[in-house]
C-alpha positions as CSV (number, residue, x, y, z in Angstrom):
1,M,6.3,-33.7,-11.2
2,H,7.5,-30.5,-12.5
3,N,8.3,-29.3,-15.7
4,N,11.5,-27.5,-16.6
5,P,10.7,-24.0,-17.6
6,T,12.4,-22.3,-20.5
7,V,14.6,-19.5,-19.4
8,F,14.7,-16.7,-21.6
9,S,18.5,-14.6,-21.6
10,T,18.8,-12.7,-24.7
11,E,17.1,-11.2,-26.9
12,A,17.5,-13.3,-30.4
13,E,15.6,-16.0,-28.1
14,L,12.8,-14.0,-27.4
15,R,12.6,-12.9,-31.3
16,E,12.8,-16.6,-32.1
17,L,9.5,-17.4,-29.9
18,L,7.8,-13.9,-30.4
19,G,8.3,-12.1,-33.2
20,H,9.5,-8.5,-34.4
21,P,6.9,-5.8,-33.8
22,T,5.8,-4.2,-37.7
23,E,7.5,-0.9,-38.8
24,L,5.5,1.7,-37.8
25,A,5.2,0.5,-34.1
26,A,9.4,0.1,-34.5
27,R,9.4,3.9,-35.1
28,K,6.8,5.3,-33.6
29,A,8.8,6.3,-30.7
30,I,10.0,10.3,-30.5
31,P,12.0,12.6,-28.6
32,Y,9.8,15.0,-27.9
33,L,6.9,15.7,-27.0
34,D,4.7,16.5,-30.1
35,K,0.6,18.0,-30.0
36,Y,-0.7,14.2,-29.1
37,C,1.7,14.1,-26.4
38,K,0.8,17.2,-25.1
39,A,-3.0,17.3,-25.5
40,F,-2.5,13.7,-23.7
41,I,-1.1,15.3,-20.8
42,E,-3.1,18.0,-20.3
43,R,-6.3,15.8,-20.3
44,A,-4.4,12.9,-17.8
45,P,-5.5,13.1,-13.6
46,F,-3.1,9.9,-13.2
47,L,0.5,8.8,-14.8
48,T,2.9,6.1,-12.6
49,L,6.4,6.8,-12.3
50,A,9.2,4.2,-12.4
51,T,12.2,5.3,-10.8
52,A,15.1,3.3,-10.1
53,N,18.1,3.2,-7.4
54,A,22.0,3.3,-8.1
55,E,22.1,-1.0,-7.9
56,G,18.9,-1.2,-10.0
57,H,15.9,-2.1,-7.5
58,V,13.2,-0.9,-9.1
59,D,9.8,1.4,-7.4
60,V,6.7,2.4,-9.6
61,S,5.1,5.0,-7.5
62,P,1.3,6.7,-8.5
63,R,0.9,10.4,-9.2
64,G,-2.3,11.9,-9.7
65,D,-4.2,15.5,-9.5
66,Q,-6.6,17.3,-11.3
67,P,-6.1,17.3,-15.1
68,G,-3.6,19.7,-16.3
69,F,-1.0,18.9,-12.7
70,V,2.1,18.0,-15.0
71,L,3.6,21.2,-16.7
72,I,4.6,21.0,-19.7
73,L,7.3,23.6,-20.0
74,D,8.8,23.4,-23.5
75,D,8.5,19.6,-26.0
76,N,11.4,18.5,-23.9
77,T,11.0,19.1,-20.2
78,L,7.7,18.1,-18.1
79,F,7.7,19.3,-14.3
80,L,5.8,17.0,-11.7
81,P,4.6,18.9,-8.2
82,E,5.4,16.4,-5.5
83,R,2.6,16.1,-3.1
84,P,2.6,15.0,0.6
85,G,2.9,11.0,0.3
86,N,4.0,8.5,2.8
87,A,7.1,10.5,3.7
88,R,9.6,7.3,2.7
89,Y,10.2,9.0,-0.5
90,D,11.6,6.1,-2.6
91,S,11.1,7.6,-6.3
92,L,12.8,10.7,-5.3
93,I,15.6,9.2,-3.5
94,N,15.7,6.3,-6.2
95,I,16.0,10.0,-8.9
96,V,18.9,11.1,-6.9
97,K,21.2,8.1,-7.6
98,N,19.5,7.3,-10.6
99,P,18.0,9.9,-12.6
100,R,16.3,7.4,-15.7
101,V,12.7,7.5,-14.8
102,G,9.7,6.0,-17.1
103,L,6.0,7.7,-16.8
104,L,2.7,6.4,-18.0
105,F,-0.3,8.4,-18.6
106,F,-3.2,7.7,-18.0
107,V,-7.0,9.5,-19.1
108,P,-10.4,8.1,-17.6
109,G,-12.2,6.9,-21.0
110,F,-9.3,6.7,-22.8
111,E,-8.1,3.3,-23.2
112,D,-5.1,3.9,-25.2
113,M,-2.0,5.3,-22.7
114,L,1.5,7.7,-23.4
115,R,5.3,6.5,-22.6
116,V,7.2,9.1,-21.8
117,N,10.8,8.2,-20.5
118,G,13.5,10.4,-20.0
119,R,15.9,11.7,-17.2
120,A,14.5,12.7,-14.1
121,Q,15.7,16.1,-11.6
122,L,13.9,17.2,-8.2
123,I,14.1,20.9,-8.3
124,H,12.8,23.7,-5.7
125,D,11.6,26.4,-8.8
126,E,9.8,29.3,-7.0
127,Q,7.6,30.3,-10.2
128,L,6.9,26.6,-11.4
129,I,6.0,26.1,-7.2
130,A,3.8,28.7,-7.9
131,R,2.2,27.1,-10.5
132,C,1.1,24.0,-9.0
133,T,-0.2,26.1,-5.3
134,V,-3.6,23.8,-4.7
135,R,-5.8,25.2,-2.0
136,G,-3.3,27.6,-1.1
137,K,-0.9,24.9,-0.1
138,A,2.4,24.7,-2.7
139,P,4.8,21.2,-3.5
140,R,8.1,21.9,-1.8
141,L,9.8,20.8,-4.7
142,G,8.9,19.0,-7.5
143,I,10.4,16.5,-10.7
144,R,11.6,17.5,-13.9
145,V,11.6,15.2,-16.4
146,I,13.8,16.0,-19.6
147,V,12.1,14.2,-22.4
148,E,14.3,11.8,-24.4
149,E,11.3,9.4,-25.7
150,A,7.9,9.6,-25.5
151,Y,5.1,7.3,-27.7
152,L,1.8,6.2,-27.5
153,H,0.7,2.5,-26.2
154,C,-2.3,0.8,-27.6
155,A,-5.3,-0.3,-26.3
156,K,-4.8,-4.2,-25.1
157,A,-4.3,-4.2,-21.6
158,I,-7.1,-1.8,-20.7
159,K,-9.4,-3.5,-22.8
160,R,-8.3,-6.8,-21.7
161,S,-8.5,-5.5,-17.9
162,Q,-12.1,-3.6,-18.3
163,L,-10.1,-0.9,-16.8
164,W,-13.2,1.7,-17.1
165,S,-15.9,0.0,-17.2
166,A,-18.3,-0.3,-14.8
167,E,-19.5,-3.6,-14.7
168,A,-16.4,-4.4,-14.2
169,Q,-15.6,-1.9,-10.6
170,R,-15.5,-3.9,-7.4
171,D,-16.9,-3.8,-4.3
172,R,-14.2,-2.2,-1.8
173,S,-15.9,-4.2,1.0
174,E,-14.5,-7.1,-0.5
175,L,-11.3,-6.6,1.3
176,P,-10.6,-5.2,5.4
177,S,-9.6,-1.5,5.4
178,L,-6.5,-0.6,4.4
179,G,-5.3,0.0,8.0
180,K,-6.3,-3.6,9.3
181,M,-4.0,-4.9,6.2
182,I,-1.3,-3.0,6.8
183,L,-1.3,-3.6,10.4
184,E,-1.8,-7.5,10.2
185,Q,0.9,-7.5,7.5
186,T,3.7,-5.4,9.9
187,A,2.1,-7.5,13.1
188,V,4.0,-10.3,14.8
189,A,3.0,-13.5,14.2
190,D,1.6,-14.1,18.2
191,A,0.2,-9.7,18.8
192,P,-2.4,-9.5,16.0
193,P,-3.8,-5.8,16.2
194,S,-6.9,-5.4,18.3
195,D,-10.0,-4.0,16.9
196,E,-8.9,-1.0,19.0
197,L,-5.7,-0.1,17.1
198,I,-7.1,-0.8,13.4
199,R,-9.9,1.6,14.1
200,T,-7.2,4.3,15.5
201,V,-5.0,3.8,12.3
202,D,-8.5,3.9,9.8
203,E,-9.4,7.4,11.7
204,Y,-5.7,8.8,11.2
205,I,-5.5,7.4,7.4
206,E,-9.3,9.3,7.0
207,D,-8.3,12.2,8.3
208,N,-4.5,12.3,6.7
209,Y,-6.7,12.8,3.6
210,R,-8.9,14.8,4.5
211,T,-6.2,17.4,6.2
212,T,-3.0,16.8,4.4
213,L,-4.0,16.1,0.3
214,Y,-2.1,18.9,-0.9
């Protein structure tokens, strides 16, 4: 027997079920980076970057480096260096087509987070690129974000997930290697990847981590 789920299609329907935010929650978003937002960004080694293309297809991509890797240019401007990845460039291509972006900053040990929304541009600026050089390697371009909205996000999601709890960490051996999983996902039904191919791809991935992290 199948249930007939309720599908919500308007904000009014959602509000009737879920209610309204408190006054403080409703007005906590500010249109610039204040001292607390800046302090959070300076300490954050990791963020997620949300983008969408012209048709509205959404992508979320991780970005990470040492704390301070996101440059704070002024109260309304950030710069994210574009480090080497898998060369798909999903986020960059989306930004070219649709500049709207959302960033979620994490600091290990902090259960609260910082959300920043705004408009992005892909730029090559020699001075900014130089400031982002690591191990003698400079990024070829970066993402300039014009901040339109910033606000601190409460800790409920981190508390529920126990993300920073040592007791909650899982053993990576619970799943196969990244190479094995991707090869099996992309294999044709009657041609599973050989053990030799899996080893070759796993070795390539590890070598890529060692040699092209920057």
